[in-house]
C-alpha positions, -999 to 999 in steps of 0.1 A, spaced: 495 177 -43 467 198 -58 456 169 -79 451 147 -49 425 170 -34 398 164 -61 403 127 -60 400 127 -22 368 147 -24 353 123 -50 361 94 -28 345 111 3 314 121 -18 305 85 -24 309 75 13 289 105 25 260 99 1 257 62 9 257 69 46 222 66 61 211 68 96 204 37 116 171 20 108 154 16 141 129 -13 145 97 -12 164 93 -31 197 74 -63 198 36 -57 198 32 -74 231 54 -48 248 32 -19 237 -2 -34 244 -22 -12 267 -26 -23 303 -59 -36 315 -80 -11 334 -84 -15 372 -111 -37 387 -142 -18 398 -156 -34 429 -194 -33 427 -212 -16 456 -244 -35 466 -274 -13 461 -292 -26 492 -266 -11 515 -250 -44 525 -213 -51 524 -195 -75 500 -182 -106 517 -145 -106 525 -138 -134 501 -154 -116 471 -134 -84 479 -102 -104 480 -110 -120 447 -115 -86 431 -83 -74 447 -64 -105 434 -75 -98 398 -65 -62 401 -31 -70 415 -25 -96 389 -33 -70 361 -9 -45 377 19 -71 379 14 -80 342 15 -44 332 46 -38 353 64 -67 336 53 -56 302 66 -21 306 98 -33 322 104 -55 291 97 -25 268 122 -3 287 148 -32 285 142 -36 248 148 2 241 179 2 263 193 -28 244 184 -13 210 199 21 219 231 5 232 235 -15 200 228 16 178 254 37 197 280 9 194 284 4 231 288 -33 241 
C-alpha cells in the first residue's frame, strides 16, 4: 500500500503540470469598434431656425448611429455570454 502512494503522486504530478487555464480569445474587431459620436445640429448664426426637414435629417442620422451602436454592443455581450458558457462547460 505504501508503494502505491509514490506512484499515484507521480501520475498526478504530470496531469497537474500540463493543466493550463482556458485560452480566451478576443471578440471580433467589429464588436469592439467605438460608436459614432452624436450628430451636432448646427445653429444658424443669423438667428433663423433650421427647416423642419433638415432637423429631421440630422435626427435620422443620429438615431441610425445609436441603433448601430446598440446592435454592436448587443452582439458583443452575446459573444461574451457564449464564450463564458463554453468555458464553464455549460451547454
